[in-house]
N, C-alpha and C positions, 0 to 999 in steps of 0.2 A: 267336584271342582276345588274345593278348599283344599282336599288332599293334594291335587295335583300343584296347585299354586305353591301349598307349603314346599312341597317336594322340589321344585322349580327355585325357590328362593335360596333354600338352603343349598342347593346344587349351584348356583351363582355365587354365594357367600363363598363355598369352598372353592370354587374355580378362580375366584379373584385374589385367594390367600395362598394360591401354590406356589407363586415366585419367590416366597421369603423362607424364613430360617428353620423352626425346630419342627420334627415329626411329632405327630400326636398318634396314639394307636386308638381304635374302637373302644369305648368305654371309658378313656380318661376325661376329667372334666375341662372344659375349655374355660380360660381365663381371659380377662380383658388384655388385648394385645398379642395373645397365643396364635402363631401360625402354623400351618402344617406343611408338609411338602407333597410332590406330585406320587410318590409312592403311598403314602399315607393316605392321600385322597383317592387314590384307586382303590385302597382294600375299603374305605368306607363305602365309595360310589358301587362297590359289587354287592356288599350288604344291602344298600339301600334298594337296587335293581331286584335283589330277590326278594326283600320285603314286599314289594310293589307288585310282584306278578303271582300268578295260581300256580299253586304246587304242582309237580309235576310227577311223573314215575319216580323217577330216579331221585328225589327228593325224599320220598318215602321208604323205600326199602332200608332195611336194616332194623336195629332193636331199639324201642322207646321206653323209657322208663316215664309211668303216666299216674296223675292224680284223676280221679273223677267225681262229678257234684251232679247229685240226683235231687228230684223231689222227694218228700216223705213216701218210700216205698218199702212196705211191710217186708219185701222178700231182702232188705239190706240189714235189718234189725239185729240178724244172728251174727253176720260178718264181723270177725275181729279187727278187719283193716279199715271199717267204715265207723263213722261217730256222727251223730244228729246233730247239727248246729241250729236250732229254731227250726226253719220249716224244711231245711235240706240236709241231706246225708253227704259228708265229705269222705271218699275213699283213696287209701294211699298205698302204695308198694304194689302196684301193678304193672303189668308189661305187655306191649304188643309186638309182635316180630312179623316185617312184611316182607315177603319173599318173592323175587321176580320169576317168571315161567321162562322159557325160551324165547317167547315173543318178545319184540322191542316195546311195546305198550302193553299194558293190560286191558285195553280195549280190544286189542288182537286176540289176546288169549288171556283170560282171568288169571290175576298173581295169587299168591296163597297167603293166608291169613292166620297167626297163633296168638293165644293169649296164656297168660301166668292162671295158676290158680290161687286166689279167684280172680276173676277177669274184669276189665271197666266197661264192657259194651251193653249197649242198651238192650233189654229183652232178654239178655243173656247174664243176668246180675244175680250169678249164683256162685259157690265155691269151685264150680268145676272151670277146668280149662276150656276155651273154644279153638275150634280149628275149622275153616273154612277157605273161602276165595272171596277175591274182592277186584273191583273194575275202578278206575278213576276218569271222572269226565267234567270238565268244566268246574273245577274247585271242588266237586263233592263226590265221595268215597263211596261205593255201593258194596256192603258185605252180604255174604249168604252162607248158609251152613247148608245148601244143597235142596232145600225144600222149596217147593211151589210158593210164589209170593212171601217168601221168607226175609227179602232183602232188608238190610239196616242202613240208612241212609244217613250219612255225616258230612255239614260244610265243613270245609279246612281253612284256616286262616294261619299266618305265620305270626307269631308273638315276637322272636327273635331270629336270628340265623341260624338257631338249631332248637327251635322250640316250636311246635304246632299245636292249634287248637282243634278238636273234633267237636262241633256242636249238632247235635241232633236234630235232624228235621224231619224224622219219620215217627209217625205215631203220636199219642199225647203227653207223652212223659219229656219234660225239661230236663235235658242232660247233657253235659260238657266232658269232655275228656282233654286234659291240659298234659301234655307230653314232650319231654326231652331225649334227644339223640342219646344214646349210652355209651356210643363210640367216637364221642366227638374229641378234638385235640382240645389240649387243655386252653384255657383262658390266658390272655395276655397280662404279662406284666404291666405293672403301671408304677407311677411315682418314682421312676429311676433319676441317678443323680450320680454325677461323675467329681470327685475331689481330689486336687493335687494335695499329696503328702508327701512330697519333697524328692523322694526317690522312686516311686511310683505313685498312678491315680486307681483311687478305689472307685469300683463301679457298685451301685448299691441299687435296689428294687422292692417293690412289694409283690408277694407272692400270693396271686389269686386262684390257685388252683391247688387239688388235693390228689390230682391224677397224673401228675408229670413226671416223665422218667429222669429231665435234666434241666438246664436251660443253655442257649447258646448265645454268646458275646459277639456282637458284631461292631467293626471298628472301621472308621475312614480319618486319615490323615488329613491334615491341612493342605497337604499338597496332591492329595488324591482325589478322584473324582466320583469313585464308588466305593461304596462300605463291603469289605470282605469278614468273613468269618474268623474270629480272632481265637474262639474257645469254644469247646462243646463239653458235653458230660460235666457242666459244672451243676453241684447239687444244691447250693443256697447263694444267696447274698450273705458278705459281698462278695466280689471278684478283684482281683489286684491285678493290673496292668503295669510289669515292669520292664519293659521292651522299650519305653521312650527313651528320646536323648532330650537334653536341657533344652527348655524353650520350645518344644516341639506340642503342637495342640491337636487332639484328637478328639472325635465325636462317636460316639458309643449307643446302643440300642440293646435291648433285651428281649428274648423269645422264650417261651416254655415248650417243651415236645415231649411227645411220649410214641407208642407204636402207631398210634394213628394220624401223625403228622405232627406239625409244627404251628404253634401259633402266631398272630399278627405280632409286630415289632412294638417295642415299648416306643416314647417317644425317643428322638434324640437329644443327649445331653453332652457336654463337652467339657474338657479341663487342658490347661496347660501346663505341663512339668516344668517346676520351678523349685530348684534345691535351696533358694536363698530364706 
């Protein structure tokens, strides 16, 4: 009930703010008086909807970079990627790959799972890679190596838009796996600025990614109703717009991109070209 109420209040707050000025990207800090546009609200609402729902098959397929946490288990003591932290082992540099079958859902026909060596799975905590099948049902993933009564069961929960937590619910060993999608789009740029420099406008931003191919600059003139892509293949901040005429006001936003897609846009910032 509390979660639903919080979600409703946040939605109400965002809805009442749509009609005003600057855009804000998911991940930027809100300050007193900051307002978002309808486009950014739709971006945020889409993420909130995803975080509120149970993961489905299409969410899982792909490769995930993982870290796992285990209770003190002697099977982990010899693994170079694991270290004992008090009562628990923390293991890093692990990977899960989940692959769809020809069926539309894994309940119709089991999908395939494979891991790195070492692998993060409960009961399979050795240096050997694991391959098997899985089925997803009502927020739980059932993983099998083909043996009778050999299923491992994990509950699934979103941590953010591209991160999942696998919580072991079978057996007696406390076990979590935290995984990030390895082929996600870059993180969105933040802290964008637009500054008049008399003959041009300089657009700057903070780069929050290490895997972007480049940046896209979007611009809307004060006489226009929609932003269009001004430049692509921009490799770093700043970018200079020298195409404005005297007294012209422009609104800018920035997005990062790679082969997997384009990030959310930064907040919208504006400047007026003034040569005086």
